[in-house]
VEXDREN-2710 file (C-alpha; in Angstrom, 1 decimal):
% VEXDREN-2710
k/r/px/py/pz
1/MET/-49.4/5.5/14.0
2/GLY/-49.5/9.2/14.5
3/LYS/-47.4/9.8/11.4
4/ASN/-49.7/7.7/9.2
5/ILE/-52.8/9.7/10.4
6/VAL/-51.0/13.0/9.6
7/ALA/-49.8/11.7/6.2
8/ARG/-53.3/10.4/5.4
9/GLU/-54.9/13.8/6.3
10/ARG/-52.3/15.7/4.2
11/ARG/-53.1/13.6/1.1
12/ARG/-56.9/14.0/1.8
13/VAL/-56.7/17.7/1.4
14/GLN/-54.4/17.5/-1.6
15/SER/-56.1/17.7/-5.0
16/ILE/-53.9/15.1/-6.6
17/VAL/-51.9/12.2/-5.1
18/ARG/-48.5/11.9/-6.7
19/VAL/-47.6/8.3/-7.3
20/ALA/-44.3/6.5/-8.0
21/ILE/-44.2/2.9/-9.4
22/TYR/-41.0/0.9/-8.7
23/LEU/-40.2/-2.2/-10.8
24/ARG/-37.2/-4.6/-10.6
25/VAL/-36.0/-7.8/-12.1
26/SER/-32.8/-9.6/-11.2
27/THR/-31.5/-10.9/-14.5
28/SER/-31.5/-9.6/-18.0
29/GLN/-33.3/-12.8/-19.1
30/GLN/-36.3/-11.6/-17.0
31/LEU/-36.6/-8.2/-18.6
32/GLU/-39.3/-9.7/-20.8
33/GLY/-40.9/-12.3/-18.5
34/TYR/-42.6/-11.6/-15.2
35/GLY/-40.6/-9.0/-15.3
36/LEU/-41.3/-5.4/-15.9
37/LYS/-44.4/-5.4/-18.0
38/VAL/-46.4/-7.7/-15.7
39/GLN/-45.3/-5.8/-12.6
40/GLU/-46.3/-2.4/-14.0
41/GLU/-49.7/-3.8/-15.1
42/GLN/-50.3/-5.1/-11.5
43/CYS/-49.3/-1.8/-10.0
44/ARG/-51.6/0.2/-12.3
45/ALA/-54.5/-2.2/-11.6
46/TRP/-54.0/-1.7/-7.8
47/LEU/-54.0/2.1/-8.3
48/ALA/-57.2/2.0/-10.3
49/TYR/-58.9/0.1/-7.5
50/ALA/-57.3/1.6/-4.4
51/LEU/-57.5/5.2/-5.5
52/ARG/-60.9/5.0/-7.3
53/GLY/-62.6/8.3/-7.0
54/GLN/-59.4/10.1/-6.0
55/LYS/-57.4/12.1/-8.4
56/HIS/-53.8/10.8/-8.8
57/VAL/-51.0/11.0/-11.3
58/VAL/-48.0/8.6/-11.8
59/VAL/-45.1/11.0/-11.7
60/ASP/-42.5/8.4/-12.7
61/VAL/-41.9/4.7/-13.2
62/TYR/-38.5/3.8/-11.6
63/VAL/-37.0/0.7/-13.2
64/ASP/-33.9/-1.4/-12.1
65/GLY/-33.6/-4.0/-14.7
66/GLY/-31.2/-6.9/-14.3
67/VAL/-30.2/-5.8/-10.7
68/SER/-30.1/-8.1/-7.7
69/GLY/-32.4/-7.4/-4.8
70/LYS/-29.5/-8.1/-2.4
71/LEU/-27.8/-4.8/-3.4
72/ALA/-28.6/-2.1/-0.9
73/ASN/-27.9/0.6/-3.5
74/ARG/-29.5/0.6/-6.9
75/ASP/-29.6/3.5/-9.3
76/ASN/-33.3/4.0/-9.7
77/LEU/-34.2/2.9/-6.2
78/ASP/-31.7/5.6/-4.9
79/ARG/-33.4/8.1/-7.3
80/LEU/-36.8/7.2/-6.0
81/THR/-35.6/7.5/-2.4
82/ALA/-34.2/11.0/-3.1
83/ASP/-37.5/12.1/-4.7
84/VAL/-39.5/10.9/-1.7
85/MET/-37.1/12.6/0.7
86/GLY/-37.5/15.8/-1.4
87/GLY/-41.3/15.7/-1.0
88/LYS/-42.0/14.9/-4.7
89/VAL/-43.9/11.6/-4.1
90/ASP/-46.9/10.8/-1.9
91/LEU/-47.4/7.1/-2.7
92/VAL/-45.0/4.4/-3.7
93/VAL/-46.3/1.2/-5.3
94/PHE/-44.4/-2.1/-5.7
95/GLY/-45.4/-5.4/-7.3
96/LYS/-44.5/-7.2/-4.1
97/LEU/-42.3/-6.6/-1.1
98/ASP/-39.2/-8.4/-2.2
99/ARG/-38.8/-5.8/-5.0
100/ILE/-37.4/-3.5/-2.3
101/GLY/-34.7/-6.0/-1.2
102/ARG/-33.9/-9.5/-0.1
103/THR/-32.9/-8.9/3.5
104/THR/-35.0/-8.0/6.5
105/LYS/-32.6/-5.2/7.4
106/ASN/-32.7/-3.5/4.0
107/ILE/-36.5/-3.8/3.7
108/HIS/-37.2/-2.4/7.1
109/ARG/-34.8/0.5/6.8
110/TRP/-36.1/1.6/3.4
111/VAL/-39.8/1.5/4.5
112/TYR/-39.0/3.2/7.8
113/ASP/-37.2/6.0/6.1
114/VAL/-39.8/6.6/3.4
115/THR/-42.9/6.4/5.7
116/GLY/-41.1/8.6/8.1
117/GLN/-41.2/11.3/5.4
118/GLY/-45.0/11.0/5.3
119/ALA/-45.1/8.9/2.1
120/ARG/-47.4/5.9/1.8
121/VAL/-46.0/2.5/0.7
122/ALA/-48.1/-0.3/-0.8
123/THR/-47.7/-3.5/-2.8
124/ALA/-49.9/-4.4/-5.7
125/ASP/-50.5/-7.9/-4.3
126/GLY/-52.4/-6.3/-1.4
127/ARG/-50.2/-7.6/1.4
128/ILE/-48.7/-4.3/2.4
129/ASP/-50.1/-0.9/2.9
130/SER/-48.6/1.6/5.4
131/GLU/-52.0/3.0/6.1
132/ASP/-53.3/-0.4/7.4
133/ASP/-53.5/-0.6/11.2
134/LYS/-51.6/-3.9/11.1
135/PHE/-48.9/-2.6/8.8
136/GLY/-46.0/-3.1/11.3
137/ILE/-46.8/-6.8/11.9
138/GLN/-47.3/-7.5/8.2
139/LEU/-44.1/-5.8/7.2
140/SER/-42.0/-7.7/9.8
141/LEU/-43.6/-11.0/8.8
142/LEU/-43.2/-10.6/5.0
143/ALA/-39.7/-9.2/5.3
144/TYR/-38.7/-12.2/7.4
145/MET/-40.3/-14.6/4.8
146/ALA/-38.4/-12.9/2.0
147/GLU/-35.1/-13.7/3.8
148/VAL/-36.1/-17.2/4.8
149/GLU/-36.9/-17.9/1.1
150/HIS/-33.2/-17.5/0.4
151/ALA/-32.3/-20.5/2.6
152/LEU/-35.2/-22.7/1.4
153/ILE/-34.5/-22.2/-2.3
154/LEU/-30.8/-22.8/-1.6
155/GLU/-31.5/-26.1/0.1
156/ARG/-33.6/-27.3/-2.8
157/THR/-30.9/-26.1/-5.3
158/LEU/-27.8/-27.6/-3.9
159/GLY/-28.9/-31.1/-2.8
160/GLY/-26.5/-33.8/-1.7
161/ARG/-23.2/-32.1/-1.4
162/MET/-24.6/-29.4/1.0
163/GLN/-26.3/-32.1/3.0
164/LYS/-23.1/-34.1/3.3
165/ALA/-21.2/-31.1/4.5
166/ALA/-23.9/-30.2/6.9
167/THR/-23.5/-33.6/8.6
168/GLY/-19.7/-33.2/8.8
169/GLY/-18.7/-35.3/5.8
170/TRP/-16.2/-34.3/3.1
171/PRO/-18.2/-33.1/0.2
172/LEU/-15.7/-32.2/-2.5
173/GLY/-12.1/-31.2/-3.4
174/GLU/-8.8/-32.1/-1.7
175/PRO/-8.3/-31.5/2.0
176/PRO/-5.8/-28.8/3.2
177/PHE/-2.1/-29.3/3.3
178/GLY/-1.2/-31.6/6.2
179/ILE/-4.6/-33.5/6.0
180/MET/-5.6/-36.6/4.0
181/LEU/-8.8/-38.6/3.9
182/GLY/-8.8/-41.9/5.8
183/ALA/-10.3/-45.2/4.8
184/ASP/-13.7/-44.1/6.1
185/GLY/-13.5/-40.8/4.2
186/GLU/-12.9/-38.7/7.3
187/PRO/-10.0/-36.1/7.5
188/VAL/-6.9/-37.3/9.3
189/LEU/-3.3/-36.0/9.6
190/ASN/-0.9/-36.7/6.7
191/PRO/2.4/-37.6/8.5
192/GLU/4.7/-36.6/5.5
193/GLU/3.1/-33.2/5.0
194/VAL/3.1/-32.5/8.8
195/LYS/6.9/-32.9/8.7
196/GLN/7.0/-30.0/6.1
197/ILE/4.8/-27.9/8.3
198/GLU/7.0/-28.5/11.3
199/ALA/10.1/-27.6/9.3
200/TYR/8.4/-24.5/8.1
201/ALA/7.4/-23.6/11.7
202/ALA/11.0/-24.2/13.0
203/PHE/12.5/-21.9/10.3
204/VAL/10.0/-19.1/10.7
205/ILE/9.7/-19.1/14.5
206/ASP/13.4/-19.4/15.3
207/SER/14.6/-16.8/12.8
208/PRO/16.0/-13.7/14.6
209/GLU/14.7/-11.5/11.7
210/PRO/11.2/-11.3/10.2
211/VAL/10.9/-14.1/7.5
212/THR/8.9/-13.5/4.3
213/GLN/7.0/-16.3/2.6
214/GLU/9.5/-16.2/-0.2
215/ASP/12.3/-16.9/2.3
216/ALA/10.4/-19.8/3.8
217/ALA/9.7/-21.3/0.3
218/ARG/13.4/-21.2/-0.6
219/HIS/14.2/-22.9/2.7
220/LEU/11.8/-25.8/2.2
221/ASN/12.9/-26.2/-1.4
222/ALA/16.6/-26.3/-0.3
223/ILE/16.0/-29.1/2.2
224/GLY/14.2/-31.3/-0.4
225/TYR/10.5/-30.6/0.2
226/ALA/8.0/-29.8/-2.5
227/GLN/4.3/-29.3/-3.1
228/ARG/1.9/-32.2/-3.6
229/ASN/2.3/-32.1/-7.3
230/GLY/6.1/-32.3/-7.0
231/LYS/6.7/-28.6/-8.0
232/PRO/8.9/-26.4/-5.9
233/TRP/7.2/-24.1/-3.3
234/ALA/6.5/-20.5/-4.2
235/GLY/6.1/-17.9/-1.4
236/GLY/2.4/-16.9/-1.8
237/ASN/1.2/-20.5/-2.4
238/LEU/3.2/-21.8/0.6
239/GLY/1.8/-19.1/2.9
240/ARG/-1.8/-19.8/1.9
241/ARG/-1.4/-23.6/2.3
242/ILE/0.2/-23.2/5.8
243/GLU/-2.4/-20.8/7.1
244/ALA/-5.2/-23.0/5.8
245/SER/-3.8/-26.0/7.6
246/LEU/-3.6/-24.1/11.0
247/ARG/-7.3/-23.2/11.1
248/GLY/-8.6/-26.5/12.2
249/TYR/-11.6/-26.3/9.8
250/VAL/-12.5/-26.0/6.2
251/GLU/-15.4/-23.8/5.0
252/PHE/-17.4/-25.0/2.0
253/VAL/-19.5/-22.3/0.2
254/PHE/-22.4/-23.6/-1.9
255/ALA/-24.1/-21.3/-4.4
256/GLY/-27.3/-21.3/-6.4
257/GLU/-29.9/-18.9/-7.7
258/ASN/-33.5/-18.1/-6.8
259/GLU/-36.3/-17.6/-9.3
260/ASP/-35.2/-14.0/-9.8
261/GLY/-31.7/-15.1/-10.7
262/ASP/-30.2/-13.7/-7.5
263/PRO/-27.1/-15.5/-6.3
264/LEU/-27.7/-17.6/-3.2
265/THR/-24.9/-18.8/-1.0
266/THR/-24.5/-20.7/2.3
267/THR/-21.5/-21.9/4.2
268/PHE/-20.7/-25.1/6.1
269/ARG/-17.7/-25.7/8.3
270/VAL/-16.0/-29.1/8.5
271/ASP/-13.5/-29.6/11.4
272/VAL/-10.1/-31.1/10.7
273/PRO/-7.2/-32.0/13.0
274/LYS/-4.5/-29.4/13.5
275/PRO/-0.9/-30.4/12.5
276/LEU/0.7/-28.5/15.5
277/ALA/0.0/-28.0/19.1
278/GLU/-2.0/-24.9/20.0
279/GLU/1.0/-23.2/21.6
280/ARG/3.1/-23.8/18.6
281/ILE/0.4/-22.5/16.3
282/GLU/0.1/-19.3/18.3
283/GLN/3.9/-18.8/18.0
284/LEU/3.9/-19.5/14.3
285/CYS/1.0/-17.1/13.6
286/THR/2.9/-14.4/15.5
287/ALA/6.0/-15.0/13.5
288/ILE/4.0/-15.0/10.2
289/ASN/2.4/-11.6/11.1
290/ARG/5.8/-10.2/12.0
291/GLY/7.1/-11.0/8.5
292/ARG/3.9/-9.7/6.9
293/ARG/4.2/-6.3/8.8
294/ALA/7.7/-5.8/7.4
295/LYS/6.3/-5.2/4.0
296/GLY/2.7/-4.3/4.9
297/LYS/3.0/-0.7/3.9
298/HIS/3.0/-1.7/0.2
299/SER/-0.1/-3.8/0.4
300/ARG/-2.6/-1.2/-0.7
301/TYR/-2.6/1.1/-3.7
302/LEU/-4.2/4.6/-4.0
303/LEU/-5.5/4.3/-7.6
304/SER/-6.3/0.6/-8.0
305/ASN/-9.4/0.3/-10.2
306/ARG/-9.5/4.1/-10.8
307/LEU/-6.9/4.0/-13.6
308/ILE/-8.3/3.1/-17.0
309/SER/-5.9/2.0/-19.7
310/VAL/-6.0/3.1/-23.3
311/CYS/-7.6/-0.3/-24.1
312/GLY/-10.5/0.4/-21.7
313/ALA/-9.5/-2.1/-19.0
314/HIS/-8.9/-1.0/-15.4
315/ARG/-5.5/-1.2/-13.7
316/THR/-4.6/-2.6/-10.2
317/GLY/-1.5/-2.2/-8.1
318/GLY/1.1/-5.0/-7.8
319/THR/4.7/-5.6/-6.9
320/LEU/7.3/-6.8/-9.4
321/ALA/11.0/-7.5/-8.8
322/THR/11.9/-3.9/-9.8
323/GLY/9.2/-2.1/-7.7
324/ARG/5.5/-1.3/-7.5
325/TYR/3.4/-0.8/-10.6
326/TYR/-0.1/-0.3/-11.8
327/ARG/-0.7/-3.1/-14.3
328/CYS/-3.5/-3.4/-16.9
329/MET/-6.0/-6.1/-16.2
330/GLY/-7.2/-6.3/-19.8
331/ARG/-5.5/-9.6/-20.6
332/ARG/-7.6/-11.2/-17.9
333/VAL/-10.9/-9.9/-19.3
334/ALA/-12.7/-12.4/-21.5
335/GLY/-12.9/-11.4/-25.2
336/GLU/-10.3/-8.6/-24.9
337/ALA/-8.1/-8.2/-28.0
338/ALA/-4.5/-8.9/-27.1
339/LYS/-3.1/-6.5/-29.7
340/SER/-4.6/-3.5/-27.8
341/HIS/-2.2/-4.1/-25.0
342/ASP/0.9/-3.0/-26.7
343/ASP/0.3/0.4/-25.1
344/CYS/-0.3/-0.9/-21.6
345/TRP/3.1/-1.1/-20.0
346/GLU/3.4/-1.1/-16.2
347/LEU/3.2/2.4/-14.7
348/PRO/5.3/3.1/-11.5
349/VAL/3.1/3.6/-8.5
350/GLU/4.9/6.5/-6.8
351/ASP/5.1/8.7/-9.9
352/VAL/1.5/8.1/-11.0
353/ASP/0.2/8.7/-7.5
354/ALA/2.2/11.9/-7.2
355/ALA/0.9/13.2/-10.6
356/VAL/-2.7/12.5/-9.8
357/TRP/-2.7/13.6/-6.2
358/SER/-1.2/16.9/-7.2
359/GLU/-4.4/17.5/-9.2
360/ILE/-6.5/16.5/-6.2
361/GLU/-4.6/18.9/-4.0
362/GLY/-5.8/21.8/-6.1
363/LEU/-9.4/21.0/-5.2
364/LEU/-8.7/21.4/-1.5
365/GLU/-7.9/25.1/-1.9
366/ASP/-11.6/25.8/-2.0
367/ARG/-12.8/24.6/1.4
368/THR/-16.4/25.8/0.8
369/LYS/-16.7/23.7/-2.3
370/LEU/-15.2/20.6/-0.6
371/GLN/-17.6/21.0/2.4
372/GLY/-20.4/21.1/-0.1
373/LEU/-19.2/17.9/-1.7
374/ILE/-19.0/16.2/1.6
375/ALA/-22.6/17.4/2.4
376/LYS/-23.7/15.9/-0.9
377/TRP/-21.8/12.7/-0.2
378/LEU/-23.6/12.4/3.1
379/GLY/-27.0/13.2/1.6
380/SER/-29.9/12.6/4.0
381/VAL/-27.7/10.7/6.5
382/PRO/-27.7/13.4/9.2
383/ASP/-31.5/13.7/9.0
384/ARG/-31.9/9.9/9.1
385/ALA/-29.5/9.6/12.0
386/ALA/-31.6/12.2/13.9
387/SER/-34.8/10.3/13.1
388/TYR/-33.2/7.1/14.3
389/ARG/-32.3/8.7/17.6
390/ARG/-35.8/10.0/18.0
391/ARG/-37.2/6.6/17.3
392/LEU/-34.9/5.0/19.8
393/ALA/-36.1/7.4/22.5
394/GLU/-39.7/6.6/21.5
395/LEU/-39.0/2.8/21.7
396/ASP/-37.3/3.2/25.1
397/GLU/-40.4/5.1/26.4
398/GLN/-42.7/2.4/25.0
399/LEU/-40.7/-0.4/26.6
400/GLU/-40.8/1.3/29.9
401/LYS/-44.5/1.8/29.7
402/LYS/-45.0/-1.8/28.6
403/ARG/-43.0/-3.1/31.6
404/SER/-44.9/-0.9/34.0
405/SER/-48.3/-1.8/32.5
406/ARG/-47.4/-5.5/32.6
407/LYS/-46.8/-5.3/36.4
408/ARG/-50.0/-3.4/36.9
409/LYS/-52.2/-5.7/34.8
410/ILE/-50.8/-8.9/36.5
411/ALA/-51.3/-7.3/40.0
412/LEU/-54.9/-6.4/39.2
413/LEU/-55.6/-9.9/37.9
414/LEU/-54.2/-11.4/41.0
415/ALA/-56.2/-9.1/43.2
416/SER/-59.4/-10.0/41.5
417/GLY/-59.6/-13.5/43.2
418/GLU/-58.2/-17.0/43.2
419/ASP/-60.2/-18.7/40.5
420/GLU/-58.6/-21.9/39.3
421/ASP/-58.5/-20.4/35.7
422/ASP/-56.5/-17.4/37.0
423/ALA/-53.1/-19.1/36.7
424/ALA/-53.7/-20.0/33.1
425/LEU/-55.0/-16.5/32.3
426/ILE/-51.9/-15.0/34.0
427/GLU/-49.6/-17.2/31.9
428/GLU/-51.4/-16.3/28.8
429/LEU/-51.2/-12.6/29.6
430/LYS/-47.5/-12.9/30.4
431/ALA/-46.9/-14.6/27.0
432/GLU/-48.8/-11.9/25.2
433/LEU/-47.0/-9.1/27.0
434/ASN/-43.6/-10.8/26.4
435/GLN/-44.4/-11.0/22.7
436/GLN/-45.2/-7.3/22.5
437/GLU/-42.0/-6.4/24.4
438/GLU/-39.9/-8.7/22.1
439/ALA/-41.3/-7.0/19.0
440/LEU/-40.3/-3.6/20.4
441/LEU/-36.8/-4.9/21.3
442/GLN/-36.3/-6.3/17.8
443/GLU/-37.3/-3.0/16.3
444/ARG/-35.0/-1.2/18.7
445/SER/-32.1/-3.5/17.6
446/ARG/-32.8/-2.8/13.9
447/VAL/-32.9/1.0/14.4
448/GLU/-29.7/0.8/16.5
449/ASP/-28.0/-0.9/13.7
450/TRP/-29.2/1.7/11.2
451/LEU/-28.0/4.5/13.5
452/GLY/-24.6/2.8/13.8
453/ASP/-24.2/2.8/10.0
454/ALA/-25.3/6.4/9.7
455/GLU/-22.9/7.6/12.5
456/ALA/-20.0/5.7/10.9
457/GLN/-20.5/7.6/7.7
458/GLU/-20.8/10.9/9.6
459/ASP/-17.6/10.1/11.4
460/ARG/-15.7/9.5/8.1
461/ALA/-16.9/12.8/6.8
462/GLY/-15.9/14.6/10.0
463/GLU/-12.4/13.1/9.9
464/LEU/-12.0/14.1/6.3
465/LEU/-13.1/17.7/7.0
466/HIS/-10.8/17.8/10.1
467/ALA/-7.9/16.6/7.9
468/VAL/-8.5/19.3/5.3
469/ASP/-8.9/22.1/7.9
470/ARG/-5.9/21.0/10.1
471/THR/-3.1/22.8/8.2
472/ASP/-2.5/24.7/5.0
473/THR/-0.7/21.6/3.6
474/ALA/-3.4/19.2/4.7
475/ALA/-3.3/17.1/1.5
476/LYS/0.3/16.2/2.2
477/ASN/-0.6/15.0/5.7
478/PHE/-3.5/12.8/4.7
479/THR/-3.3/9.1/5.6
480/LEU/-3.9/6.5/2.9
481/ASP/-7.4/5.8/4.3
482/GLN/-8.2/9.6/4.2
483/LYS/-6.9/9.8/0.6
484/LEU/-9.0/6.8/-0.4
485/ASP/-12.1/8.5/1.2
486/LEU/-11.4/11.7/-0.7
487/LEU/-11.1/9.9/-4.0
488/GLU/-14.4/8.2/-3.3
489/LEU/-16.0/11.5/-2.3
490/LEU/-14.8/13.1/-5.6
491/ASP/-15.6/10.0/-7.6
492/VAL/-12.1/10.3/-9.3
493/GLN/-11.4/8.4/-12.4
494/ILE/-8.2/8.6/-14.5
495/GLN/-8.2/7.9/-18.2
496/ILE/-4.8/7.1/-19.7
497/MET/-4.7/9.0/-23.0
498/ASP/-1.6/7.5/-24.8
499/ARG/1.4/5.2/-24.4
500/GLY/4.0/7.6/-23.1
501/VAL/7.6/6.2/-23.2
502/PRO/7.7/2.7/-21.7
503/ARG/10.3/2.0/-19.1
504/HIS/13.4/0.1/-20.2
505/LYS/13.2/-3.6/-19.1
506/GLY/16.7/-4.7/-20.1
507/LEU/20.1/-4.0/-18.6
508/MET/20.8/-0.4/-17.8
509/ASP/23.8/1.3/-19.5
510/PRO/25.9/2.4/-16.5
511/ILE/27.2/5.6/-18.3
512/THR/23.6/6.7/-19.0
513/GLU/22.6/5.9/-15.4
514/TRP/25.5/7.9/-14.1
515/HIS/24.3/10.9/-16.1
516/ARG/20.8/10.5/-14.7
517/LYS/21.9/10.1/-11.1
518/LYS/24.4/13.0/-11.2
519/GLY/22.2/15.3/-13.3
520/ILE/25.2/16.0/-15.6
521/PRO/24.2/17.0/-19.1
522/VAL/25.8/15.7/-22.3
523/PRO/27.5/18.1/-24.9
524/ALA/25.0/18.9/-27.6
525/GLU/27.6/18.5/-30.4
526/LEU/31.3/18.0/-30.9
527/THR/33.0/20.9/-32.8
528/ASP/36.6/21.1/-33.8
529/GLU/37.2/23.6/-31.0
530/MET/35.7/21.2/-28.4
531/TRP/37.7/18.2/-29.8
532/HIS/40.9/20.2/-29.5
533/LYS/40.2/20.7/-25.7
534/VAL/39.7/16.9/-25.0
535/GLU/41.9/15.3/-27.6
536/GLY/44.8/15.0/-25.1
537/ILE/42.5/13.6/-22.4
538/LEU/40.9/10.6/-24.2
539/SER/43.3/7.8/-24.9
540/GLY/43.4/5.5/-27.9
541/THR/45.1/2.2/-28.8
542/ARG/47.8/1.2/-31.2
543/GLN/45.1/0.0/-33.6
544/TRP/42.7/2.9/-32.9
545/LYS/44.6/6.1/-32.5
546/ASP/42.1/8.7/-33.8
547/VAL/39.1/8.3/-31.4
548/ARG/37.2/11.5/-32.2
549/GLY/34.6/9.5/-34.1
550/ALA/34.2/7.2/-31.1
551/PHE/33.7/10.1/-28.7
552/ASP/31.2/11.7/-31.1
553/VAL/29.2/8.5/-31.3
554/MET/29.3/8.1/-27.6
555/LEU/27.8/11.6/-27.0
556/GLU/25.1/11.0/-29.6
557/LYS/24.2/7.6/-28.0
558/LEU/23.8/9.3/-24.6
559/ARG/21.7/12.1/-26.0
560/THR/19.3/9.9/-28.0
561/ALA/19.3/6.6/-25.9
562/ASN/20.0/4.6/-29.0
563/PRO/21.3/1.1/-28.4
564/TRP/25.1/0.5/-28.8
565/ASN/24.6/-2.1/-31.5
566/GLU/23.0/0.5/-33.8
567/TYR/26.5/1.9/-34.4
568/SER/28.1/-1.3/-35.3
569/GLY/30.1/-1.0/-38.5
570/CYS/29.5/2.8/-38.9
571/GLU/31.9/5.0/-40.8
572/ARG/32.7/7.2/-37.8
573/ILE/34.3/4.3/-35.9
574/GLY/36.1/3.1/-38.9
575/GLY/33.7/0.2/-39.6
576/ARG/34.5/-1.5/-36.3
577/THR/32.0/-3.5/-34.3
578/TYR/29.9/-2.0/-31.5
579/ALA/31.7/-4.2/-29.1
580/SER/35.0/-2.4/-29.8
581/LEU/33.3/0.9/-29.4
582/TYR/31.7/-0.2/-26.1
583/ARG/35.1/-1.4/-24.7
584/ARG/36.8/2.0/-25.6
585/VAL/34.1/4.3/-24.1
586/HIS/33.9/2.2/-21.0
587/HIS/37.7/2.4/-20.6
588/TRP/37.3/6.2/-20.6
589/PHE/34.4/6.0/-18.1
590/ASP/36.2/3.6/-15.7
591/SER/39.5/5.4/-15.9
592/GLY/38.0/8.9/-15.2
593/GLU/39.0/10.2/-18.6
594/TYR/35.4/10.7/-19.6
595/GLU/34.5/12.8/-16.5
596/ALA/37.6/14.9/-17.1
597/ALA/36.6/15.5/-20.7
598/LEU/33.1/16.6/-19.6
599/GLU/34.6/19.1/-17.1
600/SER/36.7/20.6/-20.0
601/LEU/33.5/21.0/-22.1
602/ARG/31.3/22.4/-19.4
603/PRO/31.1/26.0/-21.0
604/TYR/29.6/24.6/-24.2
605/PRO/25.8/23.9/-24.9
606/ALA/24.6/20.6/-23.4
607/ALA/21.4/18.5/-23.0
608/HIS/20.2/16.0/-20.4
609/VAL/20.0/12.4/-21.2
610/PRO/16.4/11.2/-22.0
611/PRO/14.4/9.9/-19.0
612/LEU/14.2/6.2/-18.5
613/TYR/10.5/6.4/-19.1
614/VAL/7.8/9.1/-19.5
615/LEU/4.3/8.7/-18.1
616/PRO/1.4/8.8/-20.5
617/ARG/-0.9/11.8/-20.5
618/MET/-3.8/11.2/-18.0
619/LEU/-7.2/12.8/-17.9
620/VAL/-8.4/13.2/-14.3
621/THR/-12.1/13.5/-13.9
622/GLY/-14.5/13.7/-11.0
623/ALA/-17.4/15.4/-9.3
624/VAL/-15.5/18.6/-8.7
625/ASP/-18.7/20.6/-8.7
626/PRO/-22.3/19.2/-9.0
627/LYS/-23.3/21.7/-11.7
628/PHE/-20.4/20.8/-14.0
629/THR/-19.9/17.7/-16.1
630/ALA/-16.9/15.5/-15.7
631/THR/-15.6/16.6/-19.1
632/GLN/-15.8/20.3/-18.2
633/VAL/-13.8/19.9/-15.0
634/ALA/-11.2/17.4/-16.3
635/LYS/-7.6/18.2/-15.8
636/VAL/-5.0/16.9/-18.2
637/CYS/-1.8/15.6/-16.6
638/ASP/0.8/15.7/-19.3
639/GLN/4.4/14.4/-18.8
640/GLY/6.4/15.0/-21.9
641/ARG/9.9/14.0/-22.8
642/GLU/11.2/17.4/-21.5
643/GLY/9.4/17.1/-18.2
644/THR/6.3/19.2/-19.3
645/ARG/4.0/20.1/-16.4
646/SER/0.3/20.5/-16.4
647/ARG/-1.2/24.0/-16.3
648/ARG/-1.4/23.8/-12.5
649/GLY/2.1/22.4/-12.1
650/GLY/0.7/19.1/-10.9
651/CYS/3.0/16.6/-12.7
652/PRO/6.5/16.0/-11.4
653/GLU/9.3/15.2/-13.8
654/ASN/10.0/11.5/-14.0
655/THR/13.6/10.9/-14.6
656/ALA/14.2/8.2/-12.0
657/PRO/14.9/4.7/-13.1
658/ALA/12.2/2.1/-12.8
END
């Protein structure tokens, strides 16, 4: 109440009240209905009436169009909040309270933070005004009603299926593996499928080594079991089905929309019998987790959803038979042109992460700049956390006073006499005092939640700063979670600029791979002098005595990565097939003749075999400095065929096989 009086007095002495109007609709279809125009007219009409005779100016109209009220963060609401916290706004007007949000927690927190800065909050429907003496009661009631409306509309929207699930019936879909529906429609155990679950449990639990889901699927397929549709088991599908069967319940999520187009959901749980005894289930869950931990370190990816393909779609990390890759999700986006994905080959995770992270490491050299970024990331969180702590102290003091006052009032009433109406009066007084205390406890619980959120964000920032300051090579010591936090802090995005050189997906030529592994270069040309040195080393056959042309073609193939069949019938090998050439050069390689020939030619000019793949150029952008734009601070990560590095040395050469 004291804050409201101070704020009211401050505005009284000001010559002009600075007003902000906030408008929101939830769906694009509403942008021209009740939507924005009607809300703005209502807000301006309220201003004309409530501020009649007082000078005021609308400093801005903040609009979030087509945005759900369930979102705690919205672009223009965040901008409005920043302006209020910066002292640029004296009065905020909404059409009605649910424009702020759809949950009691979000509404209370926003109003508390804004009014705590001395700003007045009011709704054009006349229900809320922070200068009203009953403001706190009205706010709690209307915020609660906004949240209750969610459930009421959902109930009207979903109808019979939701009611059936609520009473324990089976509303839709097939039951989990191991369960079937009995004659009365109730879930019962399926004996045949329970046998499969028991076989799965025996295999996974009794195995001396951790068992993957792929191993378990192969085992069930080998002993003649299959899915309900008759298809063989696959690892991921099997794991999901088994774990669902062990829960002992099924959750049904029903969805609808309110009049703003906000998605509404509710969940009902239907109990089902478990296929195994509790002790056996516990053993099985332990064994499953043991198998999962064996490969858990590959479950998360640093740059998922931050890599943007040439086609414009994002990339996510995934595991293939040959390793971990960032794969383009464009084919899964409706309306995406398939032809644009010729350039979107899978990119190896380790090499891309190393290339991008090397750019990020450079930012850590300027600790002052990074500390400034973290402070910007936190924003007003420290101030809000301090205000929450002060409010908790105030509430604790009020609660203590209420409890002391309660005892005193009841004692005075009892001492006044023993009228027969005293008992009823005492009970009425107790009820009123309990209600007041409960309201304070509820507010304390809300503020405590807000403080917990703020402190958690402060802790993350502190851990990040500690990791940066710990050593001169802090970036190399970051955990994955700290790296993810830093990428979020810097708002890093990576735009892939071109195709690069795709990785080879067929069989690898063993001679080429030998050169890559050993790092041995290939002679750049074959002169007469060089041939004279190796002529006595490389053997021929009775049908093919002069093998100089074969050796010349072999060196060219290794330098260029051309396929063997490209040389079939060429003049240098006497018109022979590439199969004949392949057999001859592999005889040299297997017998050691080729390695001996290379040793003889070591003094002559040579070149490395081309890399198996070359990463595309990548443009790394982010909020490196608030006063710069993303384009101005962008770093180009360029991996060329010769292992070109970026200007800061950030991109490692990629010559390793995929």
